[in-house]
N, C-alpha and C positions, 0 to 999 in steps of 0.2 A: 504494500500500500504506500502511495506517495506521502511525503511529509505534509503536515498542515502548515501552510504559509500565512494563514490569516492572522491578523493582529495589528497593532499599532507599533511603528518603529521610529526611532530617532536616528538621524544621520550621525555617523561617527567619523568616517574618513573617506577619502577618495585618492586615487592615483592616476595620473596621466589624462585628466579631463581636458586640458587645453589641446593636446595633440589629437585626442578623439574628436573634439569639436571641429578642429581644423580639417580632419579627414572627411567630415560631413560636408564641408564647404563653408564659405564665409558669408552666405546669405543669412540675414538675421530678420526675424519677425518679433516685434514687441507687442504683447497682448496684455490687456487688463483682464484678469480672471476674477469672477465674482462668484458668490454662492449660488447664483442662478444657473450656472452652466458647468457641467462636468464632462470629462471624456470617459467613455466606457468602452472597454474592449471585450466584445462578446464573441465566443468562438467555440468550436468543437475540437477537442484534442486530436491531433494528427491529420486534420483536414485543412488543406490550403484554402485561404479566403482572401478577398481583396480588402485590405485595411485602408480606410480613409482617415488619414491623419490631418485633414484640413483644419480642424479646430486647434490642433497642436502645432504643426509646423508646415502645413500646406502641401504635403505630399501624399501619394498613394503608393502602395506596394503590395506584392503577393506575400502573405504571411502564413507560416505554419508554426503552431505551438504544440509541443509534445513533452512527455516525461522521458528523460534518459536517466535511468536509475533514480537517484534522489534529487535530480536537478530539473527544474522547469526551463525548457529551452525554446527560444523563439528564433526562427530563421526568416529573414525578410529579403525578398528578391525585388529589385527595382533599380533605383538610381545609383546605388553604391554597391560595390563588390564586398562580400564577406560581412554583410550587415546583420546584426541580431543581438540577442542578449540571453543570459541564463541566470537563474536565481537558485540558490541553495542555502541551507541552514547548517551552521556549525554551532551547536549549543543554542544560545539565545541571540546569536548574530546572524543576520540575513546578508548574504553576499550577492552583489549584482555585478556581472561581468558583461560589458557592452563592447561590441566590435564594429568597426567600420574600416574598410580598406585594410591597411596593415596595422591599424592602431587598436589598442585595447585599453579600456578604462575600467577600473574596479572600484566599486563603492561598497561600504560596509555600514549596516544599520543595526542598532541595538533594539531588541524587542522591549517595549515599555508596558504593554498589557495585552 
């Protein structure tokens, strides 16, 4: 059975975010986020779907999310090579590894409840 990733997490650290963002490109969008609008990613595991990230960063891609052992893995095909992310738990730490082109960014979050 896959691990339960639900909960609230606090940001702890990150590594290589600047290079990861550079690999995504230097196009920037500034948005004001309110409590009236949220982005929801709704999918079936292992089935590719068109992900519309218009509210987030204006792009669309073909996305597949699946479990690989104890890691939730997302592969995104579209405007960038080797694009995706994976989540996994180590104790009460949630790890997020994001890839784009040849860059990797790792973020760590602490579960708070």
